[in-house]
N, CA and C of each residue as an Amber inpcrd file, in Angstrom:
protein
   243
   0.8390000  -1.1790000   0.0000000   0.0000000   0.0000000   0.0000000
   0.8840000   1.2420000   0.0000000   0.3540000   2.2740000  -0.5880000
   1.0390000   3.5610000  -0.6320000   0.2350000   4.5660000   0.1860000
   0.9530000   5.3900000   0.9200000   0.3100000   6.3640000   1.7930000
   0.8380000   7.7510000   1.4610000  -0.0450000   8.6150000   1.0390000
   0.2940000  10.0080000   0.7960000  -0.0040000  10.7530000   2.0930000
   1.0600000  11.2210000   2.7380000   0.9280000  11.8480000   4.0510000
   1.1840000  13.3450000   3.9250000   0.2260000  14.1010000   4.4210000
   0.3530000  15.5570000   4.4990000   0.5610000  15.8870000   5.9720000
   1.7630000  16.3670000   6.2990000   2.1650000  16.5710000   7.6870000
   2.2780000  18.0480000   8.0030000   1.6060000  18.4530000   9.0500000
   1.6100000  19.8470000   9.5040000   2.7740000  20.0340000  10.4730000
   3.8910000  20.5260000   9.9620000   5.1010000  20.6710000  10.7860000
   4.8760000  21.5420000  12.0090000   4.2060000  22.6700000  11.8310000
   4.0330000  23.6160000  12.9350000   3.2310000  23.0170000  14.0920000
   2.3530000  22.0840000  13.7920000   1.5480000  21.4370000  14.8290000
   2.1180000  20.0860000  15.2460000   3.0130000  19.5490000  14.4350000
   3.5810000  18.2350000  14.7310000   2.5530000  17.1250000  14.5940000
   1.6850000  17.2460000  13.5820000   0.6540000  16.2290000  13.4160000
   0.3030000  16.0240000  11.9410000  -0.2590000  14.8670000  11.6770000
  -0.6930000  14.5340000  10.3260000  -1.9920000  15.2820000  10.0260000
  -2.0080000  15.9890000   8.9040000  -3.2170000  16.7010000   8.4900000
  -4.1350000  15.7860000   7.7000000  -3.5140000  14.8850000   6.8960000
  -4.3220000  14.0140000   6.0460000  -3.4770000  12.8400000   5.5550000
  -4.1180000  11.6870000   5.4400000  -3.4970000  10.5130000   4.8360000
  -4.4300000  10.0120000   3.7430000  -3.8750000   9.7880000   2.5700000
  -4.6360000   9.1960000   1.4670000  -3.9650000   7.8840000   1.1160000
  -4.7600000   6.8290000   0.9920000  -4.2290000   5.4890000   0.7510000
  -4.4380000   5.0960000  -0.7070000  -3.3900000   4.5170000  -1.2800000
  -3.4350000   4.0230000  -2.6610000  -2.9630000   2.5780000  -2.6800000
  -3.4820000   1.8230000  -3.6060000  -2.9950000   0.4660000  -3.8310000
  -1.6590000   0.5520000  -4.5640000  -0.8480000  -0.4840000  -4.4370000
   0.4500000  -0.4950000  -5.1230000   0.2930000  -0.2940000  -6.6310000
  -0.7820000  -0.8040000  -7.1830000  -1.0190000  -0.6750000  -8.6220000
  -1.3260000   0.7700000  -9.0340000  -1.5460000   1.6490000  -8.0640000
  -1.8660000   3.0490000  -8.3300000  -0.6650000   3.9690000  -8.1000000
   0.5400000   3.4300000  -8.1920000   1.7460000   4.1980000  -7.8830000
   1.8330000   5.4990000  -8.6850000   1.5880000   5.4180000  -9.9870000
   1.6830000   6.6280000 -10.8080000   0.6590000   7.6660000 -10.3610000
  -0.5460000   7.2470000 -10.0620000  -1.5810000   8.1510000  -9.5700000
  -1.1470000   8.7880000  -8.2470000  -0.5890000   7.9880000  -7.3500000
  -0.1400000   8.4860000  -6.0530000   1.0080000   9.4830000  -6.2140000
   1.9560000   9.1750000  -7.0910000   3.0850000  10.0890000  -7.3300000
   2.6040000  11.4140000  -7.9120000   1.6560000  11.3410000  -8.8330000
   1.0980000  12.5680000  -9.4170000   0.3300000  13.3780000  -8.3770000
  -0.3910000  12.6860000  -7.4970000  -1.1280000  13.3730000  -6.4380000
  -0.1690000  14.0630000  -5.4790000   0.9510000  13.4140000  -5.1460000
   1.9590000  14.0230000  -4.2710000   2.5190000  15.2960000  -4.9040000
   2.9000000  15.2000000  -6.1660000   3.4590000  16.3570000  -6.8590000
   2.4410000  17.4980000  -6.9340000   1.2170000  17.1810000  -7.3050000
   0.1600000  18.1920000  -7.4020000  -0.0560000  18.8740000  -6.0470000
  -0.0980000  18.0810000  -4.9800000  -0.3160000  18.6440000  -3.6450000
   0.8490000  19.5430000  -3.2350000   2.0710000  19.0970000  -3.4710000
   3.2300000  19.9190000  -3.1350000   3.2150000  21.2520000  -3.8850000
   2.9240000  21.2020000  -5.1710000   2.8680000  22.4330000  -5.9690000
   1.7540000  23.3620000  -5.4900000   0.6070000  22.7870000  -5.1820000
  -0.5360000  23.5770000  -4.7000000  -0.1980000  24.2720000  -3.3760000
   0.3530000  23.5140000  -2.4290000   0.6940000  24.0860000  -1.1320000
   1.7610000  25.1640000  -1.2730000   2.7600000  24.8910000  -2.0980000
   3.8450000  25.8610000  -2.3070000   3.2980000  27.1530000  -2.9210000
   2.4290000  27.0340000  -3.9030000   1.8770000  28.2270000  -4.5560000
   1.0210000  29.0520000  -3.6010000   0.4680000  28.3930000  -2.5700000
  -0.3500000  29.0910000  -1.5810000   0.4640000  29.5580000  -0.3780000
   1.7770000  29.2520000  -0.3940000   2.6380000  29.6590000   0.7130000
   2.4130000  28.8570000   1.9810000   1.8540000  27.6760000   1.8350000
   1.5820000  26.8110000   2.9810000   2.7520000  25.8380000   3.1430000
   3.3370000  25.8310000   4.3340000   4.4780000  24.9540000   4.5720000
   4.0390000  23.6870000   5.2870000   3.8660000  22.6510000   4.5160000
   3.5640000  21.3200000   5.0460000   4.5180000  20.3440000   4.3860000
   4.7870000  19.2760000   5.0900000   5.6100000  18.2180000   4.5280000
   4.6810000  17.2390000   3.8190000   5.0270000  16.8790000   2.6060000
   4.2270000  15.9370000   1.8290000   5.1350000  14.7810000   1.4320000
   4.7630000  13.5730000   1.8500000   5.5850000  12.4020000   1.5420000
   4.7010000  11.2680000   1.0410000   5.2960000  10.4510000   0.1980000
   4.6380000   9.2430000  -0.2830000   5.4280000   8.0730000   0.2910000
   4.7780000   7.2830000   1.1220000   5.4400000   6.1850000   1.8240000
   4.7870000   4.8610000   1.4580000   5.5640000   3.8040000   1.5330000
   5.0530000   2.4730000   1.2220000   5.1630000   1.5960000   2.4620000
   4.0940000   0.8720000   2.7640000   4.0690000  -0.0430000   3.9050000
   2.9930000  -1.0950000   3.6490000   3.0820000  -2.1920000   4.3690000
   2.1080000  -3.2700000   4.1790000   0.7320000  -2.9140000   4.7340000
   0.7020000  -1.9890000   5.7160000  -0.5640000  -1.5550000   6.3180000
  -0.3430000  -0.2240000   7.0180000  -1.4210000   0.4250000   7.4290000
  -1.2680000   1.6830000   8.1660000  -0.6080000   1.4210000   9.5130000
  -0.9090000   0.2940000  10.1150000  -0.2760000  -0.0700000  11.3800000
   1.2450000  -0.1680000  11.2150000   1.6810000  -0.8160000  10.1480000
   3.1190000  -0.9180000   9.8710000   3.7130000   0.4620000   9.6270000
   3.0020000   1.3110000   8.9040000   3.4610000   2.6690000   8.6430000
   3.6520000   3.4340000   9.9410000   2.7170000   3.2840000  10.8610000
   2.8040000   3.9780000  12.1510000   3.9980000   3.5000000  12.9740000
   4.4420000   2.2780000  12.7520000   5.6310000   1.7660000  13.4430000
   6.9240000   2.2450000  12.7810000   6.9630000   2.2100000  11.4670000
   8.1990000   2.5510000  10.7560000   8.4240000   4.0550000  10.6090000
   7.3690000   4.8310000  10.6900000   7.4780000   6.2900000  10.5380000
   6.7860000   6.9880000  11.7060000   7.2110000   6.6040000  12.8980000
   6.5670000   7.0890000  14.1260000   6.5920000   8.6070000  14.2600000
   7.5920000   9.2680000  13.7220000   7.6990000  10.7150000  13.9230000
   6.4920000  11.4720000  13.3800000   5.7770000  10.8720000  12.4330000
   4.5870000  11.5270000  11.8960000   3.3600000  11.3380000  12.7980000
   3.4110000  10.3390000  13.6710000   2.2160000   9.9680000  14.4240000
   2.3410000  10.1250000  15.9360000   3.5580000  10.3690000  16.4420000
   3.7670000  10.5160000  17.8770000   4.3790000  11.8780000  18.1600000
   4.0500000  12.4160000  19.3290000   4.6710000  13.6930000  19.6890000
   6.0630000  13.4360000  20.2760000   6.7900000  14.4940000  20.5610000
   8.1660000  14.3610000  21.0380000   8.2600000  13.5740000  22.3400000
   7.3160000  13.7740000  23.2490000   7.3490000  13.0500000  24.5130000
   7.1880000  11.5410000  24.2770000   6.2750000  11.1720000  23.3940000
   6.0780000   9.7500000  23.0850000   7.3080000   9.1480000  22.4290000
   7.9210000   9.8850000  21.5160000   9.1390000   9.4060000  20.8640000
  10.2660000   9.2310000  21.8750000  10.3940000  10.1920000  22.7820000
  11.4450000  10.1150000  23.7970000  11.2300000   8.9140000  24.7200000
   9.9880000   8.6750000  25.1300000   9.6870000   7.5150000  25.9800000
  10.0160000   6.2180000  25.2660000   9.6210000   6.1310000  24.0040000
   9.8990000   4.9270000  23.2290000  11.3970000   4.7060000  23.0700000
  12.1200000   5.7750000  22.8460000  13.5750000   5.6850000  22.6650000
  14.2390000   5.2700000  23.9790000  13.7970000   5.8310000  25.0940000
  14.3900000   5.5080000  26.3890000  14.1090000   4.0600000  26.7870000
  12.9420000   3.5650000  26.4620000  12.5960000   2.1910000  26.8500000
  13.2960000   1.1520000  25.9770000  13.7740000   1.5420000  24.8040000
  14.4460000   0.5880000  23.9210000  15.9440000   0.4960000  24.1840000
  16.4610000   1.3500000  25.0770000  17.9010000   1.3050000  25.3850000
  18.1910000   0.5390000  26.6400000
């Protein structure tokens, strides 16, 4: 699965996630580019990424920085050492 993630840096949170099937890669890539251009032209600073994972649960594990705040990340990091 492909996940188009729109991340609000100033708030430290995900604004939107759009899910695509692997067979829709070209559509997902075009959507990412279109969104980045649109946000840039409007002067909106958001991070836009296209990520691949087997499920949203897997995505939340592999890309925790998009889904957890700094305190949660710090706790997770401290408990793994």
